[in-house]
N, C-alpha and C positions, 0 to 999 in steps of 0.2 A: 647673937647668932649670926648676924650679917658679917661681923668682923672675923669670926671663925671661918666662915665660908670664903672670905677674901684671902685669908691666910692659906687655905687649901688650894684656891685658884692660883695664888702666887707660887706655891710649891710645885703644883702640876705644870705650870708654864715654864718654870725655871728648869725642871727636869727635862721637859720637851726640848727646850733651848740647848741644854747640855748634850742631849742625845744627838740632835741634828748637827751640832757644831763640833762635837768631839773629834771626829776623824781628821779634820783639817784645821781645828781650832778657829781662828778668825781670818776673815778676808783681808788681804794686804793691798792697800792702795798706794799711790805716790806719797801721800801725806803719812801713811803708816810707816813707810821706809824711813822717813825723817824722824818720826817718833821713836822708832827702834834704835836709831843711832843716838838720839838724845838719852834714852834709857841706858844704853851701854855706857855713855860718858858719865852719867850720874852714878852708876854702879861702880865705875872705876875711880870715882872721886874727882872727876875733872870738871864737874858742873854742867850747866845747861848749854852744851856746845856740840858742834858736829865733829866728824872724824878728824878734821883739821884744826880743832881747838878754837874755832870761831863761834862766838856767841850767837845763839839762834833766838831771834826775837819775832820772827814771822809767825810762829805759833806760841801761845802762852804756855806756861810750864806745868800747870796743875795735873793734867792727865798723865804725862810721862813720869812725873814725880810719884803719883799713886801707883803706876805700873811698876816702877822701880821698887817701891816699898813692898808691894805684893810679891814681886819676884824674890825679894830678899827674905820676907817672912816665910814663904813656902819653899825656899831654896830650890827654885825651879827655873826653867828657861824663860826668857822674856815673853815669848809667844804664849806659853802656858800661864804666866803671871797675868798678862792682859786678859786671857780667857777667864781666869778665876775672878778678876776684878769685874769684868762685864757680867758674869753670873750674879755677883753680889749686887751690882747696880740694877739689873733687871728684877731681882727679887724685891727690891725696895720700891719699885714703881707702883705696885698694887696697893700697898699700905698708904703711901703718900696720896695717891689719887683717891683712895677711899676716904681719907680724912678731908680732902678738898671737897668732895661731893657731899659728905656729911655736913661740913661747915656751911655749904650752900643749901642745906635742908632738902636735898633731893630725896625722893621716896626711897626708903631703904630696900624695898623689894626690887627696885630697878637697878640699884648701884652695882651689884655683881655683874649684870649684863653689860653695863657701861664700861666697867673695868676690863671685861673680856674683849670688848671692841677695841680698846686701846692696846691691849696685849697682842691682838691679832692684826693690828693695823700696819700700814707702811712705816709708820714711825718706829715700830718695834724692830724693824730690820736693821736699824743703826747698830744694834748690839752684836750683830754677827761680824762687824768690822773692827779692826785695830785702829779705832778713831775715837776722838773725844766727844762725839755726839751723844753717846749713851750717858756719860757723866753730865753733859750739858742738860739733857732732858730731865734727869733726876733733880738737878739743882734748880732748874726753871720751875718745875712742879712745886718744889719746896718753897721757893721765893713767892710764887703765886699764892700758895696756901697761907703763908705767914702774912702777906700783904692783905689778903682778904680778911684775915682775922683782925688786922689793924683797922680796916675799913668798918668792920662790924662793931668792934669794941672800943676803938680809939685809944687802945693801950700802946704806949710807946715801946714796950718791950718787944712786941711783934714787929714794929717798924725797924727797930735796931737789928733784930735777928734777920729780917728780910734784907736789910742793907749789907750785913756781913756775908750772907749767902750770895747776894748779888755780886759782891766783890770776888767771891770764889767763881761766880759765873763768868766774869770777865777773864779770870785766870785760866778758864777752861777754853773759851772761844771769845775772841774780841767781838764777835757778833752779839755777845751779851749786852753790849752798849746799846743796841737797838731796843732791847726790852727795858733796860734800866732807864733809858730816856723816856720810854712810855710810862713807867711807874712815876718818874719825876714829874712829867707833864700832868699826869692825873692828880698828883698831890697839889701842884701849884695852880692848876686851872679848873679842874673838874670836881675836886673834893668839896663837899658842902660844909664849909666852915668859914670863919672870919679870916681876914688876910693874915693877921699875926700868927694864929695857930698853923695856917698853911705854910707860912715862911719858916716857922720853927720846925715843922714836920719835914719839909723839903731839905732843910739844913741838916737835920738828924740823919735823914736817909742818904744824903750825899756824902757826909762824913763817914757813915758806916759802909757805904758802897766803895769808898776809896781805901778803907782800912787795910785790906790785904793786898790790893792792887799796887798801892804805894811801895810796898816791900819789893815787888817785882821791878818797878821803875828804879828804885834805889840800887838794886842788884845790877840792873843793866847799866846804870850810870857809872858805878864804881868798877864794873868789869871792863867797860869800854866807853869812854866819854863821847865818842863819835857815833854811837849806835842810832839807828832809826828803826822803829817797829815796822812801819810800812812806808814805801816811797809814794810820793804824791805826783799826780799829773792830771790832765783833764782828758777823758776818753769819750764822754758823751754817753747817752743811754737810749736804747730803742724800746719804747713802751709796749711794742707787740710781744716782748718777752713776758710781760706781766699778763697779757691775754692768754699766752700759752700756759702760764702758771695757774690761772683760773680754771682752765680746762683740766689740768693735772689734779688740782684739789678736788674737783667734782668727781673725778674717777677714783680718787682715794676712797670715797664713800660709796660710790655706785659704779661698779666695774664696767658695765655696759652703757653706752651712750643712750640707747633707746630706753633702757630701764631707768636711767637717770631722769630722762625727760618725763616718763610716766609718773615716777614717784614724786618728783618736784611738782608736777601738775596736780596730782592728787592732794598734796599738802596745801597748795594754794586754793584749790576748790573747797577743801574741807574748812579752811580758814574763812573763806568768803560765804559759804553756804550755811554752815552750822553755827547758829548764833551763839550757842552755849560755849563752843570751842573758841570762837572769836572773842567773846567777852572774857573768858578765863585767861586767854593769852594776853589780851590788852591789860587786864588787871595785874598779871604777873610781871609784865614788862614795866609797868609803873612802879610796882613794889620793889623790883630788883634793878631799877635804873642805874644806881651807882656801880653795881657789879658788871652789868651789861656794858656800860661805858668803859669800864676798866679793860674788859676783854677786847672791845673794839679798838681802844687806844693802843693796846699791845700789838694787834694785827697791823694797824696803820704805822706805828712808830718803827716797827721792825722792817716793814716794807720800804719806808722812806730811808732807813739806814742802809739797806741793801742797794737801793737805787743810788744813793750817795757814794757808797763804797765802790760800786761798779764805775761810776762816773769819774771818780777821782783817785782811786787806789788800784783797782785791778779789774780791767775790762773783761777778763776771761773767767770771772766768777760765774758759774752756771746758775741760771734761775731754774732750779730743779728741786726734786724731793729732798735731797740732802741738805740744801740751804734752808728750806722752809718746813722741814719735818715737824717742828714744834707746833705748827699751825693746826695739826690734826687734833691734838688734845684741847687746844684753845677753842676751836670751832665746835668740837664735840661737846665740850662743857657748856658753851654758850647756847647751843641748840637745846640740850637737855634742860638747862636752867629755864629757858623760855617755855618749853613744852611741859615742864614739871607738873602743872595742874591737871593736864589731861592724861598723865601717866598713872595717876592714882585711882580714879573712878573705874569700877568694874566694867561699865559699859564701853570704855575705850581700850580695855586691855587687849582684845583681839587685834586692834590696830597697832598697838604697841608691840605685841609679839611678832606680827607680820613684818613691821619695820625693822625690828631687831634681827630677824632671820635674814632679811634682804641685805642689811648692812654687814652682818657676819659673813654671809656667803660672798659678798663683794670683797671683803678683807681677805678671805681664804683664797679666792680666785686671783687676787692681786699679788699675794705673797707666797702661795704654796709652791709654785714652780721654783722660785728663787731659793726657798729653804731646802727643798729636795735636791736641787742642783748643788747647793753648798755641801749637803751631806754626802753626795756621791762624787762630786768633782772638785770641791773647794771653790773659792771665789777670788777672782782677779789674780794677783801674783802668786797666791798660794795654791792655785788650781793646777790640775794635772797637765793642762795644755801648755803651761809654762815650764813645768818640770821636764817635759818631753820635747821642748822646743829645740830645733836645730840651731837657731841663733843663740839661744842660751848656752847650749853645749859648746858652741864655738867660743863663747866667752870663757867658759870654765876650762877649756883646753889651753888657754893662753895665760902666761905668767904676767905679762905687762901689756896693757892696751891703752892707747890714747884714742878715744872715739868721740865722734860727733853723732848724736842719736836723738830720736824722738822719744826715747824711753830710758833716760839716764838713771831713773829711780830703780828700774828693774835690775840694772847691773850693780847698783849699790846693794840691792837685796841679795842677789845670788853670788856676787863676787865684788869685793871692794876694789874697783878699778877707776882710773882717771878717765873722766868723760865730760863732754860738753853738750849743751843743748843745740839743736839745729836752729838756724836763723828764724826769727819770728816774722811772719808776713805782716804787711800793713803797719809797719813800724818805721821810724826814722832811721834806725840802725840796720835795716834789712840788707841793703846793698853792701855796706862795709863788713857786716858779719858774714855774708855770703862770699865776699872777696877773700876775707881772712881764712875761712874754712877751705876754700879752693886752694889757696896758697899752702896751707898746712898739709893738705892731702898730696898736692903736687910735689912737695919737698919730702914726703915720706914721714912727716912728723905725726900724722894722725890718719885714721880711717873713718869711714861713715858706715854706721849700722842702722838700718831702718827696719822697724818691726811692723809687719802688716796688721797685727792684732791690736795695735794702739791707734785710736782715732783722735788725734789732736790737731784740729783744723788751724790752730794758730801757728803751727810750724809749716815750713815749706813742704809742699805735697810730694808724694812719691813720683808722679809723672814729671813734675818740674825738676825734681832732683835727678832723675835718670836722664832727662834731656840735657841738663846742664853738665852732667859728668859722663856723657855718652862716649867720650874718647878715653875714659879711664877704665881700669880693670874692674868689672862688675861680676860678683859672684852671687848667684841666687840660692836662697834657702827656701824651704817650704813655707816659712812664715816671715820672710824678709829678704833684704839684699845687703851685701857688703860691698862697699866701694873703696878702692885703694889705688895707689899709683902703679 
């Protein structure tokens, strides 16, 4: 009965997603523009390259490959193909999460409500974008399910399958390494078995996890021997960004800060005051320690990976919902697992119902406006505000343009033109890049187009730009400025 209800929930939410997304399909971000170009190249038989035939390794290839396959199968546009793929991925979430919760022996009466919380959460918003995050979430749920089955049964077939899906996880987003490292750490350090079985298990998982990813490395090697997936440097890391993330995660679950404080206080008071609740939770934690440790390990390992990535690979990686969106399902599952004993008894059902209503309302308040806005206006580059942009119309009216801009991806999306990024502030190359740009504009080789609707603080700011080029010809649009000789 529960499984049938989950299927109905899946169908209902998939139809709602299709309804709210159909007018504008998916939101287009800077990364989406690159994915679109990769898909075009794949469909033309040129491989995983950009418009200039240069191998793209900054993003792994699985998502654009699946978009290309869907586009080919349905004989539709690339945007429609990605939309169809995301619909399929969203419909799979409910069943995988249901199986995960069932494996953890969560009360079956509660499972439909937990699934609804995931489907209405901030994490579910990733499906409205032309991005790999939706595929990543599906694969991570599947890996977690298979890994937990291995923890419970010690059957290597689940470990091998978890490894193969983990390999697909890396081929979707390199950030998957953060979770794979967590699974590996759990096997080697935290799993309760003798050293030889642990070493054997970690070897099996490692080989399985590399099975598909090695094919990508071989492809890159034979395509271009000098490729690098990511450039390395040392940027440092400010830990206050993690404090900001903590606040964001709390608001995922509890929309209002005052409500969050009240609910968290009630939970702590209930735990301390009601001995039966306290005893039940402590007993549950002891009996589920291996699984609890696994989830905590995944949270820590991924956070460490992101800190490392920001410190050595890309200082501009935002510590925000998009980067940490899988945390919602991990934290939700962890909390439900710990509270499972008090979800069953009838005397605690009113508390359970009230908590579910609060969390559901928080999810709706967090995401409703974004979904409705996507339905009416589109999201990011697919939105009406860009289609009616004076700056965009200027681009469309010109046959050839060499531009320096803070939104090179927009021009690639609306018109394939030659363009360059503005100088990056706080970098060693800033002065030389600014000098070269000034020289190119002075000689009439290029122009500068600055979009007001783009907030990228790592580029030279608009006031600094206007001040530096105050003696040049400056034309103002409603949504930007054009600077030329």
